[in-house]
N, C-alpha and C positions, 0 to 999 in steps of 0.2 A: 471610476478614478480616472478614467481617461479623458483628453480634452478633445479629440478626434475619434467622431465616430462615422466611420467610412460608409458603413451601410445600416442604416438605422433599421431597427425593427423591434417588435414586442418580443421580449423574452418569453419562455413559457413559465407557469407557474411552478415555485418549489414545491419536490414531492418528496415527502418522509422517506429514507430509506430505511432507519434502523427503527424497528420495532419491537424489539425485546427489553432486556433489564439488564442493569449496572449495578454491580457491587463489586465493594473492597473487602478481598476476606481471604481468610487461610482458607484451602481448598482441602478439603476431607472428603477422602477415599471410601463408599460403599461396598460389599458384598456385592450389589447390582449391578455394578459399572462395568462400561467397556472404556478403557483409558488409550488415546491413540494419541501418541507422541514423536518428537522427533529430537535429534540430538539437542539442538537449542533448548528444546524444553527440558532435556537430562531425563534419566529416569525416576519414577515414581519410588520415595524411599519405601522400602522392607518389599516390593513386588518386583519378581524377575518376569522376564519375556519369557512366557511357556506357555503355546499353544493348546496343551491338554490339562492346565489348570481352571480350577471354577474359577467365574468372577470373583473379585474384578481381575482382568483381562487387560493386560498390556500388549498392545501393539504398534510396533514401528513402523514410521513414516521417512521418506527421504525425499530429495530435491530429483529429479522436476517432479511433480505431482503428476500421477497418471492415471488415466480410468479405468488400469487392470488393478492399481490400489485402490480405488473405489470398489469395484467390482469384488473383490475380495471383503473389504470391509464391510459391504452390504449382507453378503455371505453369513459372516460373523455374527452380526447384529439380527439376522435373522434365523442363525441357528440357535443364538444364546439367548435373546430379546432380555436384553440387561434393560435397569430402569432407568439408567444415564448411558449417553455417551459423552465422555469428558473429551475434549481436545484441546493437547497444549503442546504450543509449540509456536513456529512461524507462519508465515502468509499460508505458503503450499501446505502444509500441515493441514492447517483451518479449512483451507477450502477441499482436501480429501473430505477432511470429517464433515465438514456441512452437504457436500454431495451426495454422499452415501447414506449420511441420516435423512436426505429428502427422497433417495430411490427405495428404502428400506422398508419391510413391510411391516416389520413392529414401529414403534411409536415411540422410542425412549426420551426424555428432555436430551436438549440437545445446550451442552455446557460446553463455553469454549475460553480458553485461556489463553492469552496472547504472552507470549515471552521472547521473542525472536525477533526475526526480519518480519517486515512489511504487516504490522500490528492491525494495522488500518481494514485490513480484510475482514476481522471478526464482525466488521459494523457494517459490509457491502453487503447488498442484495445480490451476489453472483458470486460464479466460482471461473475462474481460470484452470483448465488441465488440459496436459496433452494425450492424444488421440493414438493409436497404434503407429499412425504413418509420420509421429512427429509434429502433426501440427498444434498448434496452442487454440483451445476452442472455449470461449467464453458462454456462460450461461445464465441467463438469470432469471430469477423468481422471486416476488417479495418475500414469502417462506422464508429464504435465505438469509433475509437478516433479520430474523425472531427470534433467533436465541438467548440465553443467557450467558453474560459477557462477566467475568471472575477477573479481578485485578488483584492477584496474588504478589502482594510485596515480597515475600519473602521468595518467590520462582524469580520474579524481573532481577531480583539481587543476586541471584546467580550467573544471570548473561556476562559475556565480556563489554569491556567497555567499547571496542570497536561495534559488537551489532547494537548494542543501545544506541550509539553515535550516530549509524546508520538510520538506524529507524527516526532520530531525530530529523536526521537534513531529508528525508524524504517526506517527512510530514512535512517541516519547513518550504522545501520547493512545490509540495502542491500547494499549500495557504498561500503563495507567494502568485501561483498560478491562477487560483481562484479568485485574486485579488486584481489582476489583472485584466480577467478575461468582462468581455462588454455584455456578458449574458449576467453576470451578478448584480442582486439587488440587494437590499437592505438586508434579507434574514444570510444571506449566502456570505456577505461582509463581516455581519456579525459574528458568525459561525467561525469562519476563516481568522479574523483578527483573534478571537477567545483562544482560538488552536493554537496560535503564535504567541500569544502572551503565557498560555501555559508550559509550552515549552521553555519559555525563557526561566521559569520558575526551578528547571533545571533537576527537577527529580523523578525518580521512574515514574511513580504512578503518575504521575501529571503527563506523562511522555505518552501514554495508553488514554488518559481524557484528550488531549492536544488530539492525538488519530482520529481518535471519534465524530469530537468535533469538526475538523478538515473533511471526514471521509461523509460527515454529513452536508460539509458546504459542498464538494464537488459532485454528489451525487445528480443533483440538477445541473449544474456551473457545465460540466466537465473538463477538462483539465489543457494547457498551450503545449506551447513546442519542446519543453525539454521529456513532458511526459506522451506527447507522440512520437518521439522519435525512440525516447526508450524500450516501449512494448515490444514495437515492431524486432530491435536491437537484441533485447534480452531474450523474446522469443525465436527468433534463428540460432541464437548461440546457444540456448537452453539455461539460460543463467537466469537469475533475478534481474526485473528492471530496475530494483530500486537505486544497484548501485549507479546504473548508468543515468536514471534521473537525478542523482546526486552531483553526478561529474557534470552535467550538463547544464544543472542550476544556475552557478554565477555566469556560463556564458550567455544562455538564453537573458537574465539581467540586462548583461553590458549589451546584448543586438537591440536590445527596447531603448536601451539609453534613456534619451531626457524626451522621445517621444509618449515616454510616462509619466504620469503623475506619483511619484513614489511613496509622498507625504504619509497615505493611509499607513502604508507598510513602515515607514521610517517611525513614525510615532507607536508604535507598538515593539520596534525593537530597539528603541533607544539609539538608532542612527541618524546620520543625514541623509535628508531627502533625497536623494541622488545614486542614477544604476551605480556608481563605484561604491558606495558604502554600504548597499544590500548587497551587492556583488560579495565585496569582505565576508561580510558576516556568514553568507552559506558556504562561502572557501572555509571559514575558520572551522564551522562541523563539516563539512568535508573531510579536514586534517583529521579531525577529531576521529572520522568513523573510518580514517585509513583508506578512503579513495583515491585514487590515484588521479593524476591534475588533467591527465588526456585520453581520448579514448584507446591510442595507439600503447601507454603503459598499461593501458586494462586490458590489453590483449585482442583488441579489436583490428580485424585486418580493414583498409581501407574498402574493400569490394562489400564487403559484410553494411559496411555505414552507407555506402552510396543505395544497395541494394533496402534499404527502410527506408530510403526517401517517399517512395510512392504510396507506400502503406500509410507514412506518417501523416501526407498529405491529406490522407482520408479518415485522420481522426476525429471524432465527433466533436471537439473544443476546435477545430480550427477558424470555423466561419464567424468564432466568436472573440479572435484575436485583436488587439489594437489595432492592427492594418492587417489587411492581405497579407500573406505570404506565400511567394511560390517557389517550385523546385528549386529555382536556381538560387535563390536567396538563402534557401533551407538550406541545402548542399554547400554552400559558401560558411553557415551558421557551424556546421557540423566538421566543414575542412578545417575552422580555425579550432574546434575544441578538441579534433584530430589530432593535432601538434607537429 
C-alpha cells in the first residue's frame, strides 16, 4: 500500500497462528468443568466461587496476569483433572488460562470465551504474563493457538459499552498498522480489510470475528508504531496496552500523513483517502471507548513515555514501517501524543 520502499527485501511467508475451532453458541457448563473468570466476564450463573465445592469449580482472575496465578491454576487442574478448562473474560484472563492449560499434567479441553478487553488474545499463539520481579514475559507456543473459541452473544451483551468499544478500537488500530506495514502481502491485507469490514457492521459477535481476522493478519506481519510504544508503556505501568494503542492510533496515522497511500483503508471505512479522515474515524472509536486524547490525561508521566522509546525501537514490526523511524522521530511523535 506504500509507494516508497526504502529497504526492499522479501517478507517471510505467512504462518497460520490460530489452529483451533470457533463457534457461536450459548456456553453450557458441565459437572466436569473448571471455569476461570474475571470481573469483565462476570460470574457463571448459579455457580458460586468456592474452593471446596465439587466441579464445576469457578476461579476468579484479576489484572495484571501473573505467573503465580498460573501456578495456582495448574495445581487446581492437576488435583481436579476436569474435562474442560473454560476461560471467560479479558485477554489477561485468557492468557492465564492458556498458560496453565499448557503447563498442566492433566489434559482438559481448552475453551476460551472472550468477552472483555483484548479478545484477540483468544486467537494468538502466545501469552504475556508478569513474573515475580514485575517484568512482563511473553511465551510463544503453537499449541496456544489451538483452543476452541466460543462466541457467546449473551455474554457479550453483558459487557459495558466502553469495554466493547475499546476492543473494537484496538482491533481497528491493529488492522490499520497491518495495512501500513511493508511486510504485508495479499493474504495479510485480505484478513486485515475483512476485519475492518466486520468492525463496521457494529455487532458484538462481529467484533470477535474482526479480532480473530486481524490477529491472524498480524501474526506474520508484526505491528507498527502505535503498538511498538503501547507495549512497553503498558508493561511498565502494569496496565493493559490496548488503551495506549487506541490513544496513539490517530497520532500515528497523522505522523505518516501523505507518505502512505490510505486508499485501501479508506475504501473499507468509507472515508476520504487521506490521513486526516482515517485518523478522524479512529478518534470516534477512541471517544466511544472513553479513552483520553493524550498520554498525560491517561495518567502517564513523561519519564515513563521517554523510557519506553528504546524498547519501542526494538519492536518486531519496526523494520517494516513505511519509512525508517529513529529515536528522535518517535520521541517527537510521543511528545505530541503526550499533549
